[in-house]
N, C-alpha and C positions, 0 to 999 in steps of 0.2 A: 410495300417499298422493297426493292431488291437489296441484297446484302451489301453490294458495293455502294449503293446510294446511302444506306444507313451508316456505313463506315466513313464515307466521305463527309456526310453531314456532321457526324460526331467529331471528326478531325478538325473540321472548320470551326466548330463551336469552341473546342478546346484550344485551338491555335489562336483564335481571337482573344480568348481569356488569357493565354500566355502573353500576348502582346500587352494586355492591360496590366497584369500584375507585375511584369518586369519593368514597367515604366512608372508605376505608381507605388505608393507606400502602403500596400495591402498587407494585412497580417496573414500568417499561415492558416489560421482558423477560417478567415473569410475566403481565402483562395480554395481551401479544401471544400468548404461548403458549396461554393459556386461550381467547382469542378464536378463534384459528385451529383449535384443537382442536374447538371447538363447531361451526365451519363444516365441519370435516372429518367431524363426525358425520353430516352429510348427504352429503358428497362421497365419504367412505370411501376416501381416498387412502392409499397406503403411506407417503408422506412429504409433509409440508406445510412450506413455508418462505416468509418474507417477504424481499424484496430491496429495500433502500433504501440510499442513499449514506451514507458515514461522516459526512459533514457534517450530515445529517439526524439520525443517531443522536446526535451530539454535542448537538444542540439538544434532543432528547427525553430523553436520558439522559447528562448530563454526568458522573455518577458511576455507571457501569453495573455490573450484575451480569454479568460477562463470560461466565460459564458458561451462564446462561439465555439471554442474548442470542445467543450462538453457536449455541445449540440451535434457536432459532426464527427468528433474523434473520441475513441475510448481507449484507455490504457489498462483495462482489466486483464490481469495476468491469467486468470482461469480460462477466459475466452481464447487468449493467444495460445495457451497450452493445448486447448482442445482443437483449434484450427490446425496447429502445427502437427498434431497427431493424425488428423484426417489426411493431410497431404504427405505424411512421412513415407508412405509406401506406394506412392503413385507419381507418375510423371505429369499428370494432368495439372493444368493451371487454373481450372474452374471445376467446382463441384456444385451440382444441383441437388439439394437435399429436400426430400419430401417428408420432413420430420419437423416437429415444432421447435422453436427457439425463442428465448426470452430476450427482448431488446428494450431497454429503458422501461422496465417493469410491465411490458406488454408482450404477450405470447403470440407468435405468428406461426401458422402451420407449415409454411414453406419458406425456403431461403436459398439464395445463391451466394457462394463464397468465391471470390477471385483472389488469387495469390499475387501480391505486389512485391517487386524487387527493385533494387537499384545498385549501381556499382559502389555506392558509398555505404552499403550495408544498412540502408534505411528500409528494411523489409517489413511488410505488414500484410493486412488482408482487408479487402473491401467486401462488405456484407449488404445484401439486398434482401429484405424480408417482405413476404406477401401474405395477404389474407386468403387469396385464391391461388390455385396452382398456376405458375407461370407457363405460358405457351410459347417458349422460344426454342429454336433449334440449337443444338450444341455448336453448330458452325457460327451462328450469329453471336452466341455468348463468348466463344473463343476469340472472335474478331474484336468484340468490344473489350475483352480482357487485355488483348495486346495493345489496343489504343490507350486504354486506361493505364496500363502498366508503364507505357512510354511517357505518358503525361505525368504520372506520379513521380517517375524518376526525374523529369524536368523540374517539377515543383520542388522536390527534395534537394536537388542540386542547387537550385536558385537560392532557396532559403538557407541551406547549409553554407554556401559560398558567401551569402550576405552576412551570416553570423560570424564566419571566419574573418571577413573583412572588418566587421565592427569590432570583433575581439582584438584583431591585430592593431586596429587604430587606437583602441583604448590602451593596449599594452605599449604601443609606440609613444603615446602621449604620457603614459605613466613613466616609462623609461626616461623620456626626455626631462620630465619634471623632477625626477629623483636626483638628477645631477645638481640641482640648485638647492637641495635640502641638506642641512648640516646637523640635524638632530634625529636620532634613531626613532624616537616615538613619532615624530612627524612623518618619517618614512613609512612606518607601519600604518599610520592613519591614512596616508594617501593610497597605500596598497589596499587596505581594507575597503575603502569606498570604491575603488576601481573594480575589485573582484566582485563586490556586491552588485555592480552594474551588469557584470557578465552573468552571474548566477545568483539572483536575488533570493532564491528559495533555500540556498545552502547556508549552513552555519559555519563560522570561522573562529579559530582561536590561534594566538601566537604563543608558543611555548619557548621562552627565550633563556639563554644561558646567564643573563643578568636580570636583576629585578629593575622594573621601571615604575616610577610613581605617577601613574595615570589611570584613574578609575573609570574614565570615559571609554576606554578601549579594552577589548578582551585580550589583555596581555598578562601572561602568567610566567612564573619561574619554572624552569625545567625540573622534572622530578628525576634527579640523577640516581636515586637509591633504588628505584624500581626497574630492575633489568628486564622484567617481563613486559613492561609497558612498551607498546609499539612506538610511541613518541620518543622514548629513550633509545630504542633500537635505531630509529631513523637518524637521531642525533649522533649516536656513537659510530654507526656504520656509514653515515652519509648516503643512505639509500632510501628511496621511496618505500613506505610501508602501507599496506592496505588491510584493514579489518572489515570483514563482512559479518555483521551481527544479525544473524537470521531471525532470532527471537524478537528483535526490535525493528527488523526490516530497515536497517541503517547500514550504509557503507561509510567508513571513516578512512580518510587519507591523511598520511603524515609525510609531508614533503620537507626535507632538510633545507635550511637556508644557508647555502654553502658559498663562501667567498674563496679567494685565492689562498688565504692563509689559514682557514679553518671553518668550522661550522658554528654559526651564531644563534641558532635556534631552529624551531620546526613550526611550520604552519599546518594546523589541523583543520581539515575540511570534513564536515558532517553532511552527508547526502541522505535525504529521507527515503531511501529505498536501496535495494540490492542492485548493484550495477557491475558490469564487466567492462574494464577499460580496454580500449584499443591501443595499438602501438602509437598511433598519432596522439591519443590522449596522454599517454605516459610521457612522450617526448615533449609535448606542450607543457605539462606540469613541471617536468625537470628543468626545462629552459626558463620557465617563469620563476621557479623557486631560486634558480641560480642568479637571475637578474635581481631578485629581491635580496638574496644573500650578499651579493656584491655591493648593493646600495647600503645595506646594514653594516657591512664591513667598513665601507668608506666613512660612514658617519661615526662608527665605533672608534676607528683609528683616529679620526679627527677629534672626537671628544676625549679620547684617551690622551692624545698629545697635548690638548688644551689643559686637561686635568693634570698631566705630568708637569707642565710648565707651572701651573698653580701650586702643585705639591712641592716642586723644587723651590719655588719662591717662599712657600710656607716653611720648608725646612731651613732655608737660608735665614729667614727672619727669626725662626725659633732658635737656631744655632747661635745667631748673634745675641739673642736674649740670654741664652744659657751661658755664653762666654763673658757676659757683661759682669758677672759676679761669681764667686766660688763658695757662697754659703749654701749649705744643703737645703735650708728652709726656702730660700728664694728659688733654687733650682727646682725643687718639688712643686712649688706654686706655678712656676713658668711651664713646667712639663704638664701639669694638670690642665692649665688654661689652653695650651695648644692642642692637646688631645681632645678636650671637650669641644673646642671650636671646629676641629677638622672632622671628628667622627660623630658628633652629637650623641656621645655616650651618656647613659644614665648614671653610671658609677665608674669612678677611677680610683684604684688602690695603688699606692706607691709603698712598696714593702722593701725594707733594707734588712739584710741578714746581720745578726750580731756576731762580733768577733769572739775569739777564744777566751777573752777575759770576762765575758758576760755569758758564760755557757748555760746559765740558768734560763736564758731566753733564746729561742731559735731565731726570732725575727722581731723587727720593730715596725709598727704601722705608723707612718708619718702623719703628723697633724694636718698636712695638706690634703690627705686622702678625703674622698667624699663621705657622706654621712654613714652609708651602709657599713663601711669598713671600721667604723668607730664603735659598733655594737658587738657584744660578745657572740651573737649568732653568726658573725662572719668568720669566727676563728676556725671552725671545722672546715669551711671552704678554703681558707688560706692554708691550713695544715695539709689538706689534701694536695693542693698545688705545690706547696713546699716539698713534700715528700716525693711527688712525681718528678719535679724538676731537679731535686737532688740526685735522683737515680739517672735522669736523662734530661739535661738542661736544653731541651729543644722548645722553640716557640709553639704555642697552642692556638689554633683557630677552630672554633666550633660554632655552628649555627643552630645546633640542637643538643646543648650540653646536658648530659645525664650521667649521674654516678649513683650506683646502688647505695642505699642507706645514707644519702647525702641530699638534704633539701636545700636547693639553691633557687632563688627567685629570678633566675636569668636563663634565657635560651641561647643568646649569642654571647660568646666569651672569647676575648683575645688575651693571651698571657705571653708577655715578652720578657725573657730573663735578661738581666743586666750583667755583663761579663767583663772581667778584668784579667787579661792573660789566661783565658779559659776557666777562671774561677768565678763562680756565680756569687755576686755580692748583693743582689736584689732582684726584684721582679715587678713588672707593671701589669696590673690586672684591669682590663677594660670590659665592661659588661652592659648589656641591654636586655630588656624583657622580651622584645620581639624576636621570633626565630629568624635566622639567616639575615640579620640586620647589617652585619659588616661585610662588605664585599672583599674579595681577595686583593683587589687593587688598594683598598683602604688599609688592609692588613699589612701589605708590603710597605706602604707609606709610613704607617706607625712604626713598623720594625726599623726603618731607616732613621726615623726621628729618635727613637729610643736609643739607638746606637750612639747618636750624638749626645743625648742626655747622659748615657752611661759614662762617656768620657768626662763630661762635666762633673758627674758624681765622683768618679775616680780621682779627678784632680782635687775636688773638695776634700775627699777623704785623705788624700796624700798631704794636703795642706794642714788638715786637722791633726794627722799623725805627726807631722813635723812640729806642730805647735805643742802637742802633748809631749813629744820627746824633749823639747826645750824646757819643759816645766816638770818633768817626771824623773824621779830617782831611778837610775838604771837597775840597781839591785832589787829594790822592793816594789817598784812600779807605783809607789805613792808619790804625791806631789812633793816637789822640793821646797825648801824653806822660802825662797824668794817669791814663789807663787802664793804660798800661804800668807806671807806678809802683805801682798797686794790685795788678796781677798779680804783679810781682816781689816785693812785700812779702808776698803770700799764699804764694808758692812758698818764700820764705826762712823762713816760719813752719812750713811743712809738709814741705819736702824737705831733702836732705842736701848739695846743691851745685848749681851752675849757672854760666853764663857770660853776661857782658854785653858787647855789642859796640857801639861808638859810631863812626859814620863821617861824614865831612864831604866835600862835593864840592870838589875842588881848583879854585881860580881861578874860582869861580862868578860873581863880580862881573864878570869879563871876559866871560863868556857873556852876561850881561844887557846889558853895555855894547855888545857887538859885534852881537848878534842881537836884542836886545830882551827885555822881560820875558815876552812871550807864549811865545817859544822857551824861555826859562829855565824857565817853568812846565811846558812840555812835557817838558823834560829831567827835572825832578823826578818827573813822572808815570812816565816811562820807568824811572827808578831804582826807584820803588815797585813797578812790575810785575816788575822783575828780582828784587827781594827776595821777592816772592810766588812766583816760579818756583823760587827757590833753596831756600827753607825748606819744612819739612814742616808738617803741620797742628798739631803741638804747639808749634812755635816761633813767637814773636811778633815782629812788626815794627811800628815806629811812627815817625811823623815827630816828631823831637825838637825841631825848631824851625828856621825858615829853611831852609838847605840841609843841615841835620844830620838824620841818621836813627839809630835805635837798634834793636838786635835783642837779644832775650833767649832763651837756649838753656837750658831746664831740664835737670837731671840731666847736665850736660856738664862736661868738663875742658878744660884748655888746648889739648891736642892736637886735640880735635874742634872746638873753637871756632876754632882757627887754620885748619883745613881749610875750614870754612864761610866764614870771612872771605876766604880765597883765592878760593873759588868766587864770592863776591859781587863781589870786585874785578874778576875776569875777566869775569863776565857784564855788569857795568855798562860796562866799557870797550868790550865788543863790541856792546852793544845800544843804546847812546845815540847820538843824532844831533842836534846835533854831538857828537862823542865827548868824553867827560869821564872823569876818573879820580877815585878817592876815597882819602882817607887814613883808616886804621882803627886804633882803639885797643881793646884787649881787657882785661877784668878778670874774674877768676873768684872764686868764694867757696866755702867749705865750712863745716862745723859750727864751725870755729874762727874764722870771719870772717862773722858774721851781720848786720853793719851795712849797710843799703841806701845810706846816705850815703857810706860808705867805698868801696862798690862803684862808685858813680857817679864819685867823685873819682879813683879809680885808673884808670878807663876814660878819663876826660877828660885825665888826665895822659899816658896812653899816646897818645891822639890828638894832643895838643899836640906830643909828641916826634916823631910821624910827620910832622906838618906842617912842623916846624922842620928836620927832617933830610932833606928832599928831596921830600916828598909821594909820593902813589901807593904808600904803604907800609903795612905792618901791624906794630904794636908791641904786645907783650903785657906788661902790668904785673903781674909775679908778686908 
């Protein structure tokens, strides 16, 4: 058969095949198989195979029929490298090799290699292997190569265009569907399933700027601290990053999910081979990631606005609850409840700093704080925060809380100082065991809420201060007589007994005349301090008037009252300057003696007797 007839017959066969596969739903593997079978009808080889890269197969057959592809197409890189080397220094499009070659585990003594090219860079090689030496002229082989090459380009263009159409259709449907979704996780789910249709053999992860509670999806929090991580670089620089891991034969893409207002995360794509991206690939990835980023931005802003409305309503409700009363215990309980409800915290500590009159204690842990803060093991933690905020009263937000030589059972910690005119009077500690548990948005919400609580606390403290001022002696800072009268009257109604001590400074007029009234006032203050040091928190001291003081001891008998009086007398003598002594009268009551007037009269009589019989004495009026 003449060359022209062979060429014509081959063109007809391939043209007929072209009409078939462009009008039916044939796979790339089936078309390649039929195409090279028809070429092989002319070349009569024992084995025919096409060698192209895996990256090109992915473009032509994203959902391949692996059995047919393996039969007709090989992606082995060592063969591709060898063929490329053979054609590197020649203009020939065909090479006839009279040397053995291994194809599908069988060695053939002779083979023909045809170079295949296309305008879309789908370059490859057609291999025909023989047991016996092929008897074809170079002219015939070259003609067949040209026909095969043209057909190969038509096939590649057809399936590439088909893939692009399918890809664009999927992306169009994805883009349209995302506009009706108002939840970020739902957006990522839709995106994940769509890209899995395009490239089912790739692996995908979403590295997001926020945490999402959905274990069914590969969604992870961005690793901000690792600046060498390509995902972090993509997020920070808003640029596509590509890692080619030669030892693992993996290419990893990190495409930033960019909206109009910022970057919301990164999509990580793991491709199980080393690839080189074309400009078209990069443009497609960038456009797709921007589409996803804008969808995430829209849902994020929607959810943020919804959450903001909820938070504002929460703050409004909480503020109303806080302003409903001005008692510190109720404020603390309300504050704890709203923080627990809004943050799902494990522990909440409400710490109030002590004033200058209670300098022996730096702070007070309120009873409304959760259990952890009521144990002594919490004190080192609170001490550290107290010292840190004293030096710099700035809020703290940490998702990985670590301090050298300090064992704290929490990773996530929020600490909000409570301020009154730039003075810190307390702090709120919120903690959870899980790392990075509290979002920045939740931190800002709690900060706003605590500001309202701080105002309520400040008002409560002001009210308490005014109340204390009304019942406190200005000079000595002890209670005044009217308050002591009320406390004793209340105890006599509720209790079964107690003791009343009345003391008077001996020769106080002489102190004033000798040293002046300023020194006299200082002595009265020293006596008041002595009483505070001697009594416990349930025992009440008051300035009775002038240089007279009174002490009430609830639940006490004569013996205990006398011991306390002895201590008072000794401490006053040793701690005053100039030194003074006191005369003391004691009266007790029981259920048989409930009259407060009789109690006062008995103590006054005992005091008078102590003064008249030598001073610096203790007399008990039984």
